N, C-alpha and C positions, 0 to 999 in steps of 0.2 A: 428158741430153736431157730426161728426165722432170722432173728437178729444175728445169731452166731454164724449162720450160713452166709448172710450178706457180708459180714465182716471178713469171713474167710475168703469169699470170692473177691472182695475188694482188695484184700491183701495179696492174693495171687495175681490179680490184674496189675497192681502197682509193682510187684516184684518182676512180673513179666516185662513190663514197660522199661524198668531199670536195666534188666538183663539185655533187652533188645537194643537199647541205646548204647550200652557198653560194648556189645559185640558187633554192631553195625559200623561200617566205615564207608563214607562217601567216596566215590571214585570218579575220576575223569575218564571220558571215552576217547580223548585225544590219543591217536596212534594205537588204540586198542583194536584187536582183531575180533570182529563180531560176526557170528554165523547166524543167518536168519533163514528158516525154512519157510516155504511158501512166500518167498520174497520178491517174486516177479510182478505182483499186482496187489491191489487192495491194501489192507493194513500192513502187510509185510513190506511193501514198497514204500509206504509212508514212513514206517519205522526206519527204513534204510536211508531215506532222504534226510530225516532229522539227525540220524547218527553221522552221516557224512558231513552234515553242517557242523558237527562237533569234531571233525577231523578223525573220525574212526575209519578203520580199514574194514570194509564190509564184504562178506562172502554170502552170496545168495544161492539157495538150493531150490529148484523147482523142476517140474517134468518137461515143460514146453520150451524148447530151445528158442523159438521165435519170441515168446514173451520175455525170456531171459535177455535176449539181445536188445529188445526195446527198453527193458529196465536198466540194463547196463549203460546204454546210450543216454538215457535220462539222467542217471547219476553222474556219469562222467562229465556231461555238460554242466553239471552243478559243482564240478571240481572234486568229485568223490574218487577214492581209490577202491576199485571194485573188482572182485573175482566172481564169475558166475559159473555154476556147475549144473548141468542137466542131471537130475538124480530122481529116480523113482523111490520114494521113501518106503514103499511096500517091500523093497528088496534090501535085505540087511547088508549084502555084499556091496551094493552101491553106496549105502550110508558109510560103511567103513572106508571105502575108497575115497569118498568125498571129503570126509574129515581129515584123512591123511594128506590129501592133496592141498587142503587149506593150510594145514600146519606146515607143510613143506614150502608152500608158496610164500606165506607171510612170516614163517619162522616161529609160529606158535598159535595159541588160541586163548582168548580171554573171556568171551561172552557167548553163550548159546541161547538163542531165542527160538523155541518151538512154537511156530505160528501156523504151520500148514494144517488145513482142515477141509472136511467135506460136510455138506448138509444134505440130508435126504429127508424130504417132507412127505408125509402121507399117513393114512390109517394103518394100524398094526396089521389089519387083515391083508394088506398088500406088501408087507415087509417080509422078506425071506431071511433065512439064516445067513446067507451070503452078505446081505446088507449089514447085519450086525458084525460079521467077521471083518468086512472091509473097514467099517468105522473103527473097530477096535484096533485093527492093524495100523491105521494111520494116526489115530488119536492117542493110543497107548503104547503099542509096541515100537512104532517109529521113534517117538521121543525117548523111550527107554533105551533102544539100541543106540541112538545118537548120543545120549548122555553118557552111557557106559563107554563108548568109544572116545568121547571128548574128555572124560575125567583125568586120564593120565596127562593130557596136555595142560589142563587147568592146574593140576597139582604142580607141574613143573614150573608154572608161572608164580607159584606161591599163593594161589587162590583165584577166584573168578566169580562169574555171575551166571546163573541159569534162570531163564524166564520161561515158564510154561503157560501158554495162553489157552485157557480152558473156556468156560462159558458159564453164564448163570444156569444153563442147562446141566452143569456139572454139580450144582448145589441143590436144585429142585427140578423134578421131571416135568416136562411140558408135553401135552398130548400131541400126537402126530409127529413127534421127533424122537421116537423110542431108540433107534440105533445111535443117534447123535448123543442123546442124554446119557445112555448107558456107558458109552465110551468116554465121554467127558467126565463123568463121575470117576471113572477109573484113572483118568489123567490127574484129577484133583487129588485123589488118594495117593498116587505115586509121588506127585510133587510135594505134598505135605509130608510124606514119609521120608523122602530124601533129605528134606531141609535140616532136620536135627543131626542126622548122621554125617552130613557133609560139612557142617559148621566147623568141625575140628580141623578141616583142611582149608578153612577160610573161603569156602565156596558158598555163596549166598543164593538160596533158591527162592524165587518169587512166583507165587501162584496167582495168575490173573483170571478173574471171573467176570468178564464184561457182559452187559446186556446186548441188545441189538446194536449193530454199528452201521452207519450209513456209508457203506463202501460199494454198493451195487452188487453185493454178494448173492442177491436173489437170482441174478443172471446165471451164476455158476452153480446154484443149488439144483438138486435133482428132485423131481416130483413124481409121486405115485397116487393112484386112486383117481379121483376126479381132478385131472391135471390142472385145468384152468382155474378151478375153484381154489385148489390148494395154493397155486401160484398167487392168486389174488390176495388171500388173507395174509400170506407170508410177506408179500411185498408191501401191503398196507402197514403191517406191524413194523417192518424195518424202516418205514419212512416217518413214523410218528416221532416228533421231536422230544416229547416228554418221556419216552421209553427207550429211545435210541440216542447214540452219541456220534458225532462226526469223527471220522477216522483220524484226522489231524490232532484233534483234542485227545482222543484215546491214546494215540501214539506218544504224545508229550507226557501224559500221565504214566504210561508204562515205562518210558525211559527214565522218568524221575524215580519211580519205584525201584527200578533196576539199579540206578545210580546209588541210592541209599540202602540197598540191600533189604528192602522191605519184604517181610514174609508173605504178604498178600495184598492184592489190590482188587477192589470191586468197583466197577463204574458202569453207568452213571449212578447218581444218588437213588434213583428209582429202583435200580437193581439191588443196591444195598438194603433198601427198605423191604423189598420183596423177599430177599434171602432171610433177613431178620424175622420177618413175619412168619415165614415158613418154619424157622427154627423154634420160635416161641409158641406158635399156634399150629402145629402140624396137622391136626385133625381138620381145622377150619380150612387151611390151605389145600388139603387133600380133597375136601368136598368142593372147594371152588374149582379145582382142576377138572372135576367131574362135570361141573356146569360148563366150563370152557369147552370141553370135549363135545358136549351135547350140541353146541352151536357151530362147531366146525363141520366141514363137509363130511357126509357119510361115506362109507366105502362105495367105490364105483363098480363097474362091471369087470369081467376078467381082463379087459384091456388095461385096467388100472394097475396090473402087476408090472407093466412096462415102465421103465424110468425115462422121464423126459426132462431136459434141461430148461432152465428159465429162459435162456436165450432163444431156444427153439420155440417155446410158447409165446415169447414176445414177438417173434417174427411173424407168427400167424394171427396176431391180434387184428 
């Protein structure tokens, strides 16, 4: 019985590999129109720099006009062809208008990279329904709305690429990140569900589940509970070289996966090992998360319900 199961799984894996190689097609980004959400800073900006270096035409969506202006100047100085649009991804009408503006400006759309995200850190006791709704709106509904609006443009091009940047938190839940993990699980499910159905249109969907990235994201994260203690453990985790990855290296691997139409990408190696361990030994992993939660900061006083940014906490150190 066990031997039969192993042979069956092995056969399915081999068939899947052969089908994947047959259906994937390497693409060049030269002169392709690439839309990146959350592209004014962090990983999004690094992705834009590397794509501009390959002569892609890049459109950046973000809320802050000043950050967008700085990002545009950075990319133009590097020789990039860039369009920046101030867009609140929580507003569907703004997404629709932005996608249409990009298609009108460049004459089409080839690649969509859903990168925008928020992180709110703290015990469940301090998280409100609104925190979960905000995370779901940005990590699930915004990519959904953007993809649905972009699909007609991708189909007119005869195919395209969609990259959804989720998180290791979308494969296994991490304590003190409940809204983030719940919404990233939803994004992983959406991304994986779209992949098979869009393949007939030669649209390749890549689900990216990275671990921690050294992008300085802790400054933009929001913290609840014992604000300073939450900020401290999160910042230390983001800085550990064996569990995190540099933004430049992560961007290069994401672009490579997009180029080859890879179904999924998990980085770094420690994230792959963690996800695999969780899949193979879910009870052990679940009990380990209980231990992790026990050593994280306990709930604070009622003032912990207020959300404070990492930049604010850093200024008061």
